[in-house]
Structures are given as C-alpha cells and as structure tokens.
C-alpha positions as CSV (number, residue, x, y, z in Angstrom):
1,M,78.6,70.1,161.1
2,S,82.0,70.7,159.7
3,P,82.4,72.8,156.6
4,E,82.8,71.2,153.6
5,P,86.2,71.1,152.3
6,A,87.7,73.7,149.8
7,A,88.0,72.4,146.1
8,P,91.8,72.4,145.3
9,E,92.8,75.1,143.0
10,E,93.9,73.8,139.5
11,S,97.6,74.0,139.1
12,A,99.3,76.2,136.8
13,P,100.2,73.4,134.3
14,G,96.2,72.3,134.1
15,R,95.2,76.1,133.5
16,K,97.9,76.2,130.9
17,A,96.6,72.8,129.1
18,Q,93.2,74.1,129.1
19,A,94.4,77.3,127.5
20,R,96.1,75.7,125.0
21,R,93.1,73.5,124.3
22,S,90.6,76.4,124.0
23,A,93.0,78.2,121.6
24,S,93.2,74.9,119.7
25,L,89.4,74.8,119.3
26,L,89.0,78.3,118.3
27,K,91.9,77.9,115.8
28,S,89.7,75.0,114.2
29,R,86.6,76.9,114.1
30,L,88.3,80.0,112.7
31,L,89.8,78.0,110.1
32,K,86.9,76.3,109.2
33,E,85.1,79.5,108.8
34,E,87.8,81.1,106.6
35,Q,87.7,78.0,104.2
36,T,84.2,78.0,103.8
37,A,84.2,81.7,102.8
38,F,87.2,81.1,100.6
39,D,85.1,78.1,98.8
40,D,82.1,80.4,98.7
41,A,84.0,83.1,96.7
42,L,85.9,80.6,94.5
43,R,82.5,79.5,93.4
44,S,80.8,83.0,92.9
45,F,83.8,84.6,91.3
46,A,84.5,82.0,88.9
47,T,80.9,82.6,87.2
48,N,81.2,86.2,87.5
49,P,82.1,88.2,84.2
50,A,82.2,91.3,85.7
51,F,85.9,90.6,86.9
52,E,86.9,90.5,83.1
53,R,85.1,93.6,82.2
54,M,86.2,95.5,84.9
55,A,90.2,94.5,84.5
56,A,89.9,95.6,80.9
57,I,88.9,99.0,81.8
58,I,91.3,99.2,84.3
59,A,94.1,97.8,81.7
60,R,93.0,100.7,79.4
61,S,92.5,103.7,81.7
62,R,94.6,106.8,81.8
63,R,94.7,107.3,85.7
64,R,93.4,104.7,88.4
65,F,92.0,105.9,91.7
66,I,91.3,103.7,94.6
67,L,89.0,104.5,97.1
68,G,88.0,103.0,100.5
69,R,87.1,104.1,104.1
70,G,86.8,102.6,107.1
71,D,87.3,98.8,107.0
72,A,87.6,98.9,103.5
73,Q,90.6,101.2,103.3
74,E,93.0,98.2,104.1
75,H,91.6,96.3,101.1
76,A,91.9,99.8,98.9
77,M,95.6,99.7,100.0
78,L,96.0,96.6,99.1
79,L,94.5,96.9,95.6
80,S,96.4,99.8,94.9
81,A,99.6,98.4,95.8
82,S,98.8,95.4,93.4
83,L,98.0,97.8,90.8
84,K,101.1,99.8,91.0
85,A,103.1,96.6,90.7
86,S,102.1,96.5,86.9
87,F,100.7,100.1,86.2
88,S,101.7,103.5,86.5
89,Q,99.2,106.2,87.4
90,V,97.7,104.5,90.2
91,F,96.5,106.5,93.3
92,L,95.2,105.8,96.7
93,V,92.6,108.4,97.5
94,A,93.6,109.0,101.2
95,P,95.4,111.7,103.0
96,P,98.4,112.7,103.0
97,G,98.9,111.1,99.5
98,L,95.9,112.3,97.6
99,D,93.0,114.1,99.4
100,H,89.4,113.5,97.7
101,L,89.2,117.4,97.3
102,D,92.0,116.8,94.7
103,L,90.6,113.8,93.0
104,L,87.3,115.6,92.8
105,A,88.8,118.7,91.4
106,D,90.6,117.1,88.5
107,V,88.4,114.4,87.0
108,R,89.4,113.6,83.6
109,T,88.1,111.6,80.6
110,G,90.0,108.1,80.7
111,D,90.4,108.0,84.5
112,V,88.8,105.6,86.6
113,L,87.5,105.5,90.4
114,I,87.5,102.2,91.9
115,A,85.6,102.3,95.2
116,I,85.5,99.6,97.7
117,C,82.2,99.8,99.6
118,H,80.4,97.4,101.9
119,R,78.3,97.2,105.0
120,P,78.0,99.6,107.0
121,Y,78.6,101.8,104.3
122,R,80.5,104.7,104.7
123,R,79.0,108.3,104.0
124,D,82.1,109.6,102.6
125,T,82.9,107.0,100.3
126,V,79.3,107.2,99.1
127,E,79.5,111.0,98.7
128,I,82.8,110.9,96.9
129,G,81.7,108.5,94.5
130,R,78.5,110.3,93.6
131,L,80.5,113.5,93.2
132,Y,82.9,112.0,91.1
133,V,80.5,110.5,88.8
134,A,78.6,113.6,88.4
135,A,81.8,115.6,87.3
136,G,81.9,113.0,84.4
137,G,84.1,110.2,85.9
138,T,83.7,106.5,85.5
139,L,83.1,104.6,88.6
140,M,83.7,101.0,89.3
141,L,82.6,99.1,92.5
142,L,83.4,96.5,94.8
143,T,80.2,95.9,97.0
144,D,78.4,93.6,98.8
145,S,75.0,94.1,97.3
146,A,73.3,95.2,94.0
147,D,71.3,97.7,96.2
148,S,74.3,99.4,97.8
149,P,74.3,103.3,97.9
150,L,76.6,103.4,95.0
151,S,75.5,100.8,92.8
152,A,73.3,102.8,90.7
153,F,76.3,105.2,89.8
154,A,78.6,102.9,88.8
155,S,79.6,101.6,85.1
156,E,80.7,98.3,86.5
157,Q,80.7,96.4,89.8
158,I,81.6,93.3,91.2
159,I,79.0,92.0,94.0
160,I,80.9,90.3,96.7
161,E,78.2,88.2,98.7
162,H,79.0,88.2,102.3
163,A,78.5,84.8,103.7
164,T,78.5,85.8,107.7
165,R,78.1,88.8,109.5
166,D,81.6,88.5,110.5
167,A,83.8,91.3,108.8
168,Q,86.9,89.4,109.4
169,V,85.9,86.4,108.0
170,D,84.0,88.0,105.0
171,A,87.1,90.0,104.5
172,T,88.8,86.7,102.9
173,A,86.4,87.1,100.0
174,V,87.2,90.8,99.5
175,V,91.1,90.1,99.6
176,L,90.5,87.4,97.0
177,A,88.5,89.7,94.8
178,T,91.0,92.7,94.8
179,R,93.9,90.3,93.9
180,L,92.0,88.4,91.0
181,L,91.1,91.8,89.7
182,A,94.7,93.4,89.7
183,R,96.0,90.0,88.1
184,L,93.4,90.1,85.3
185,A,94.2,93.8,84.8
186,S,97.9,93.2,84.5
187,A,97.4,89.9,82.1
188,S,95.2,92.1,80.1
189,S,98.2,94.8,79.3
190,K,101.2,94.0,77.2
191,G,102.6,97.2,79.1
192,A,101.9,96.0,82.6
193,V,103.9,92.7,81.8
194,R,106.8,95.1,80.9
195,R,106.5,97.3,83.9
196,A,106.5,94.1,86.3
197,Q,109.7,93.0,84.4
198,E,111.5,96.3,84.7
199,R,110.5,96.6,88.4
200,E,112.1,93.3,89.1
201,R,115.3,94.2,87.1
202,L,115.8,97.4,88.9
203,G,115.0,95.7,92.2
204,D,117.9,93.4,91.5
205,L,120.1,96.3,90.0
206,L,119.5,98.1,93.4
207,G,120.1,95.3,95.6
208,L,116.7,95.7,97.3
209,Y,116.1,92.1,98.3
210,E,118.1,89.7,100.5
211,S,119.7,86.8,98.5
212,D,117.9,83.4,99.3
213,M,120.1,82.2,101.9
214,R,119.0,80.4,104.9
215,W,119.0,82.3,108.1
216,V,120.9,80.4,110.7
217,G,120.3,82.8,113.6
218,R,122.4,84.7,115.8
219,E,126.1,83.7,115.6
220,Q,127.1,81.7,118.8
221,G,130.2,82.4,120.8
222,P,132.7,80.0,121.1
223,G,130.7,78.7,124.3
224,G,127.8,77.6,122.2
225,A,124.3,78.9,123.0
226,G,124.1,80.8,126.0
227,S,127.8,81.9,126.1
C-alpha cells in the first residue's frame, strides 16, 4: 500500500494573509472590549458626585501628592502630569523625585494625598496611605471597591468598578477617571486657569513646540526617491 501523499505546505503569501485575518479579528475584539469599558465608565461617572467633591478639595489644597505602585504607577504619573499643567505644588510619590519617607516625615495641614489603589492591592500603597492618615493627613482614593484596604481611611473616594478581569481593558476606565478629575479640579480654580495660560505663553516664548507645518518627509535628491 503506497503512503498517502503529504499535504502541500501553505505558501508564504497564504500564511501572511492568515496572520492578517487573525490580527484583524483580534483588533475588532479588543476595540469592542475597550468601547464597552469606556461606555460603562461614562455612565458610572456621570452620576458619581465624588468627582466634584474631590476636585474641589484638590483645587483648594496647599500641596498635592500622587501615589500609585505597580500597575497603578502609570495612572499616578498621568494624574500628576495633568494636575501639574494647572497647579503648582504637585508631587508624584516615587523615587528619585519624592520618596515615601519624605512624604510621611512632612505631613502638613492643607495637603492631600491622592492614592490610586486597585486589585491586586499593593501592600506598600496601603501602608503609606494608612501612615499618612495616622500622621494627620487627608487621603483621597481612586479604587475599585468600597471594601478596598484604604477605603476606611479615605476622606473621599472614587470607585471605578471594573467590568472585566483584564487589567488592560479596565485601565480605560482608570485613565478616564484621572483625566476627568484633573480637568474638574482645574476648572474649579481661577489660579489654575491663569497658570495654564502662562505655561502656554512661556512655551511659545521659548519656542518649545514645532510650528503647525505638514511634514513632507526626507528631502529627495535630484534623482527622486531612492537616489
């Protein structure tokens, strides 16, 4: 009995086409998940008065410290950068800029610590937050549950309910929360508006940004492309 003929190997163009189809299906699924997470967050935030309350506290605070560890550090950096555009005295609690020991050694009335703490809860974020409150400081919290380890210590908290168990998808809601909080805080302060305008003026004065010119690519020699 003669052996069955071997199946022909798929051609390179066929493999590339299959890879493109797989990538397109994955992109569609990811975009749908992101859209669902964004829509859920919009509905939840629209009826959550904690945003307005927390923004008002941020606007009238003397110093503003932002804390996030692990996956939350990226969101803490985003919130810090957004607030710095409108406020002075904004500090990200992360070495080498500001160590948590420096934060805890100088807790003052009128300051606020904004902590981002969601599952899996980082032990160092929880302990720093607790010690800050024990020293007389005001803690505000962005978290995913009213039963999170820092909820009982927070003067105000925004609960960002996660729609999935996928941290990448749920990050959409956290990013939206930080941007909304920063913009509300800025709108609550006349000084923040003046600071933002002054930063824009100084940026123009120092020539920090490119003019709005269309980039036409690398200059071509006399022979055109490829010469």
